[in-house]
RODREN-683781 format. One line per 2 residues: number of its first residue (from 1); their letters; for each residue y negated, z negated, x negated of N, C-alpha, C. Coordinates in pm, whole numbers. Layout:
BEGIN
NUM) a) Y,Z,X,Y,Z,X,Y,Z,X | ...
//
This chain:
BEGIN
1) xx) -818,699,734,-709,709,810,-760,690,991 | -728,881,1075,-710,853,1231,-671,723,1224
3) xx) -686,761,1414,-631,624,1492,-533,659,1535 | -429,789,1578,-290,754,1548,-236,686,1421
5) xx) -297,747,1305,-275,660,1185,-255,521,1186 | -327,472,1225,-427,360,1234,-290,248,1315
7) xx) -323,334,1423,-209,184,1535,-55,215,1466 | 32,297,1437,55,297,1362,119,180,1226
9) xx) 25,199,1145,17,67,1050,-16,-5,1147 | -93,-77,1239,-107,-167,1273,43,-220,1357
11) xx) 153,-150,1418,310,-209,1404,358,-168,1270 | 389,-103,1219,424,-90,1167,483,-149,978
13) xx) 302,-119,956,267,-221,856,349,-142,716 | 292,1,712,399,80,666,343,228,655
15) xx) 229,323,514,201,391,497,299,438,466 | 284,622,439,391,764,359,280,850,373
17) xx) 243,890,229,174,991,193,22,950,243 | -24,796,324,-147,871,393,-305,963,314
19) xx) -382,1013,365,-423,1106,270,-589,1022,237 | -603,867,307,-733,809,287,-664,674,360
21) xx) -605,552,274,-707,437,309,-803,337,333 | -807,225,349,-918,160,332,-849,25,341
23) xx) -979,-83,230,-847,-208,174,-1014,-227,244 | -1038,-386,290,-1120,-532,299,-1073,-627,226
25) xx) -1188,-714,148,-1154,-837,120,-1021,-851,84 | -1117,-749,-45,-999,-822,-178,-991,-934,-240
27) xx) -922,-1071,-313,-935,-1141,-365,-866,-1097,-471 | -797,-1015,-512,-692,-1046,-611,-649,-907,-654
29) xx) -658,-847,-728,-538,-692,-719,-460,-670,-928 | -340,-673,-901,-270,-617,-1000,-214,-526,-1023
31) xx) -240,-428,-1116,-168,-299,-1114,-99,-242,-1306 | 29,-228,-1229,145,-186,-1376,120,-68,-1393
33) xx) 184,-25,-1475,253,107,-1498,444,83,-1464 | 467,178,-1381,610,98,-1426,697,259,-1457
35) xx) 657,344,-1503,795,492,-1577,699,537,-1595 | 596,568,-1664,456,657,-1802,510,748,-1755
37) xx) 401,820,-1640,359,885,-1564,460,1018,-1451 | 505,837,-1392,577,853,-1233,601,806,-1181
39) xx) 505,709,-1226,536,591,-1144,401,492,-1206 | 336,433,-1070,275,340,-1062,247,205,-969
41) xx) 234,119,-1001,303,24,-832,127,-113,-854 | 44,-56,-729,-24,-219,-772,61,-335,-606
43) xx) -97,-447,-650,-38,-483,-555,-231,-542,-516 | -227,-583,-371,-398,-595,-359,-382,-719,-259
45) xx) -386,-888,-274,-418,-1027,-276,-578,-1002,-194 | -540,-982,-51,-691,-1059,77,-709,-1190,59
47) xx) -799,-1227,89,-866,-1314,61,-832,-1354,237 | -769,-1369,357,-687,-1366,490,-516,-1413,438
49) xx) -498,-1378,344,-370,-1397,282,-259,-1329,302 | -289,-1177,347,-182,-1090,337,-187,-1048,207
51) xx) -97,-975,214,-26,-908,54,-32,-721,64 | -63,-640,-43,-14,-538,-14,-11,-505,-106
53) xx) 57,-366,-141,191,-299,-241,138,-187,-191 | 65,-65,-333,66,82,-271,115,95,-458
55) xx) 273,205,-461,348,298,-516,286,394,-477 | 220,407,-603,206,618,-655,322,652,-748
57) xx) 433,764,-723,516,835,-771,484,1026,-740 | 615,1052,-855,563,1129,-855,734,1186,-797
59) xx) 816,1321,-705,878,1311,-626,899,1429,-652 | 1052,1493,-710,1003,1636,-666,914,1757,-689
61) xx) 813,1692,-826,704,1702,-851,580,1715,-783 | 624,1674,-693,447,1558,-595,439,1475,-600
63) xx) 320,1402,-572,206,1313,-575,260,1294,-476 | 331,1180,-415,358,1079,-297,346,950,-328
65) xx) 307,910,-222,252,752,-168,318,643,-145 | 328,528,-92,292,430,-49,264,315,-28
67) xx) 243,288,153,106,165,110,267,55,218 | 243,-63,138,322,-141,263,221,-275,280
69) xx) 213,-374,392,141,-494,385,217,-580,471 | 209,-762,449,262,-793,514,163,-926,502
71) xx) 188,-1045,595,101,-1158,566,179,-1275,509 | 241,-1380,483,307,-1494,464,413,-1467,550
73) xx) 266,-1506,686,445,-1519,812,530,-1422,798 | 557,-1314,752,608,-1209,838,775,-1245,716
75) xx) 722,-1301,587,847,-1349,575,953,-1422,575 | 927,-1460,645,1012,-1553,739,1103,-1562,861
//
C-alpha cells in the first residue's frame, strides 16, 4: 500500500481494489465461499479487537476486492 492509500485507509477504513495490503497480529481468520466462482468473503479478527472484512468478487468479468475495518468502538 502506498502512502496515499495508507492515509486514505486511516481516515475511511475502506480500501477498494487495492493492489496490495498487509495485516498484522491476526488472532483468528474466517473464510466463506459466498457464491462459488463469483464471491469469497474473509473476516480477520485482530489481537487489538479490530475486525476486518475482505470481499473478493467478480464484477463484469473482472476481479474486484473491498477491504473494510473497524473496532468495536466504531459500532456504537
